[in-house]
N, C-alpha and C positions, 0 to 999 in steps of 0.2 A: 174375505178369503175363507176357504174351508178351515174349520177349527184346527185340524191336524197340521196345517201349514203355517201357523203363526203362533207366537208366544203371547200376543196381546188380544184380549177379549173385552168387548163391551157387553156386560150383562144387562139386559133390558128389564130392570126391576119394575118399570112402569107397567109392564104387561103381566107381572106377577101379582099386582094388586087387584082386589076384587072389583074396583071401580076406577074410572078414568082419573088419572092424576096428572094434570097438564104440566105442573112444575117439574116433576120427575122426567117427563118426556122432553121438556125443553132442555134440561141438563144433558140428557143423553144425546139429543140431536146436536147440541153445541159441541160436545166432546167428540162425536163422530166427525163433525165438520173439521175440527182442528186436527184430528188424527190424519184425515185425508189431506188437509192443507200442508201437513208436515211430511207427506209421503211415507206415512207409517202404516204398513199393512196391519189389518186387524180383522178379527171375526166378531160376529154378533151372536148372542145366544139368549134363549129364554129358559135354559135348563141348567141350573147350577150343579145338578148332580153329575153332569157330563164334563165338568171343568177340573182338570188336574194339571198342576205345575204350570200355571199360566199367570200372567199379570192381568188382573181382573179389575176393570173400572166398573163401579156400581154406585147407584145413587138411591138413597132411601126415599121411597114414595110415602113418607109418613108412617105412622103406626100400622097402617093397613098392609104393610109388607108381610106381617105375620098373622096367621089365622089358624085357630081361634086366638084372639088377642087376650093376653092376661093383663092383670093390673100392672105388673112390672114389664111393660112392653119394651122398654129400653134394653133390658137384659136380653129379651128375646131377639131383638135386632142385633145386639152385640154377639150373641151366640151364633147367629147366621154368618156374621163375618168370621168368627172363629172356626165355624164349620168349613168355610172356604179355605182357611189356612190349614186345617187338618188334612185337606185334600192336596196339600202341597202348593197352593196358590199364594200369590202375593197381591192381596186386594188393596185397592185404593177407594175408600179408606180402610185401614187395618182394624182389627178388633180393639186394639188399645186406643186408637183414635175414636172409634165409634162409641167407646165407653163414655165419652164426653157428651154424646147426643142425648138431650133431654134427661140428664141424670145429674141434677144439681148437687146431690150429696157427694158423689164421686168427684165432681168438678171442684168443689170447695176443699175437699180433702187434698186433692192434687195442688190446688193453689197454696194451701197452708204448707205442704211439704216443700214446695219450690220457692216459698217466700214471695208469692205474687201479691202485689198490693191490691186490696179489695176492701169494701166496706166491712165493718165489724160484723161477722157472721158466725152463728153457732148452729150446730146440727143437733137436734133433739130427737129422742126416741121415746117410746112409751115407758121405758125404764128410767131414762135419764132426765126427763123434763123437770121433775120436781126439784132437782138440785140446781137448776139454772136460776140465777137471781133476778132476771128480768130488770136489769139496772140501767136501761137506756130507753129513750123514746124520742120521736115516734118510732114505730116498729113495723117492718114488713114481715109477714109470715108466708113462706113459699112452700108449696108442695114439691116433693122430690122429683116427680116426673110431670113436666108440663112445658108448654112453649108459649112464646109471646107474653101477654099479660094474664093468661089463664093460670089459675091456681095460685094467684098472688092476692093476699089480703093486707089492707092497711089498717093500723090501729094507732090513734093519736096518743094513747097512753100505754105504759108498760102493763098496768093492771088489766086493761081490756085484752091485751095480747095474751096474758097469762090465763085469763078466763077462757079464751078461745082454745088455747092449747090443752087446758085441763079437760075441756069437754070434747076434744077431738077424738074420734074413733080410729086410733092408729091401726093400720093393717100390720100383719106380721112382717118384721124386718123394715117397716117404713120409717122414714125420717121426715121431720119438718125442719126447714131452715128459718131461723129467726135472724133478721138482718136489720142493722141500723140504717135509717134513711140518710142519704148523702145530703149534708146540710147545704142549703142555698142553691141546689142544682135545679135548673129548669129545663135542661136539655141533656141529651146523651149523644155519643158518637158511635155509629155502627161502622167499625173499621174492618174491612174485608181484606184478608191477607192470603197470599200464596207464597210460601217460603218466607223470604225476607222482603217481599215487595207488596206494596199496597195496590189494590185494584180500585182505581179512581171511579170507575162507573158504578161500583157497588159500595162506595164509602160516602157517608152522609151524616149530617146532623139531623136529629129529631128534636124539635123545640115545641114545648107545650103551647097551646093556643092561649090567647088572652082570657078566653072564657074558662078554660081549664084552670088557669092560675088564679082566677077570681072565685072559682067554685069552692065551697066548703068541703066537697067530696074529692078525695085524692084520686088521681089517675096516673097511669104510667105515661111514658112518652110515645106509646104506640100510635100509629097513624089512625087506628080505630077511633081514637079520641080527637081527631082532627089536628094532630100535631103537624107542623110544617116540616118539609124535607128540603134540605139544602146541601148541594154537592160542592162545597167550597171551604176554603180556609181551614184545611186539615193541619193540625200541629205536627211538624216533622218529628218532634220528640216522641209523640205517641206511636208513630210508625216504628221507630227504632226500639222502643220499649216492647211493643207487641211482637216484633220479630225475635227479640231475645226470649220472651216468655214462651212463644211457640217452640223454639228450639229446645228450651228446658223441658217442656212437656212432651216433646216428640210428636208434634202435630204439624202436618204439612200444609193444611189450609184450614181457615176458620173465619167465621163471622164473629166479631168481638164487640161487645157493648162496653163502652167506657164512660165514666162520669168524672167530673171534677168538683171538689168542694167550692161552693160559691161561683160555679162556672168559670173558675180561674185556671186557664190552661197553662199558666206558668207553674202551677203546682204539679205534683205527681198524679198521673191518671189512676183511677180506681177501676179495677176489672169487675164488672157486674156479672157477666156471663160470657162464655164462648162455646161455639159448636162447630164441628167439622162439616155439618150440613146446615145450610142457611138459605134464606130467600133474599136476594138483593133487590132493593128498591132503586132501580136505575133512574137517571134523570128523565123528567117529563120533556117531551118535544115541545117546541114553542107553540104549536097549534093548541096545546092543552093548558096554556099559561093561566087561563081564567078558572081552571078547576083546582080544587084542593087535591092533595095527594090521595086522600081517601076516595074522592070521586074518580080520579084517574084510575086507581086500582079497581074501581067498580065497573070499568069498561075494558076488561082485559083483551078482548078480541077486536077492538076498534083499530083502524089503520094507525100504525106506529104506536099501538097501545101498550099496556103494561106487559103483556106476554112477549111482544116483539122486542121491547127494551130489555126484558129479562134475558132473552136469547142473546142479545149483543153483550150483556154483562157476562153471561156464562161462556161466551166465546173467548172473551179476554181472560177469564179465570182459567179456562182449559188451555189457552195458549201459554199462559205462564206456568201451568203445571208441566207441560211438555218441554218448554224451553229451559226450565230449571231442572229437568231430568228427575222430577218427583214421581213420575209414573213410567 
């Protein structure tokens, strides 16, 4: 519909990026399909400067949304959402929600304030790191702005972690996160939530491969390292805990990474990270049963391939957003 005839707008941020971002386009297409399926009139726009007093759905096409990109690109993207709000708009996601996107220092400060269970984590700056005792090991050191397993370093001893931090060239205002490894954990759960509901198509276990577990080199559970992906046996208690945490933090949708000490799901889940923008690993179709998930992702445009399955997952995510009146 014409912009002036509707309150709802889909802002095509995939077209604002300097290069093709298929995942952002997939999100936009899925959301548009669900708006149409719910008989909800909407306009589309590629011009954020023309949007005033609208409900605006927008999806981050990665750090490339902002140009030129600064080191603290997370703040730049959050400022974009805040700019939409200053024009009287109601963006999904809001600037407060977007603050959690690839901003680990803000996320853990919010976790601490809300009492969210997480691995022992400390935020260090160029001024404060000397006062930290480095009294646990093994240690993960995480950069403030990063995604996936990028910007994460593993140290078997506290001394090695301290040496790394001591030599680190902190940028102005930069923090490093020093985190205790979750003892005995060989897998994590990506729990995708919209409101108080789990999205089954986008919720899965990532389990380290036998090779990764035998290797002396630590790796994360990312599929890059050939972790297996299984969409089954999701603990109900994790869903209710996640719903409570999102309500506390004021976040309407998030991809959440959870771990349990010794992989014991009868214990309290520990929140590793969450983000209002996320990439769901949807189930593999049966025709790709012989492929690892890493191989499946490597053929995104194949029939019923990774991108097609992502679209189905984002359709369900979008449907839940609309049915719960979150947009």
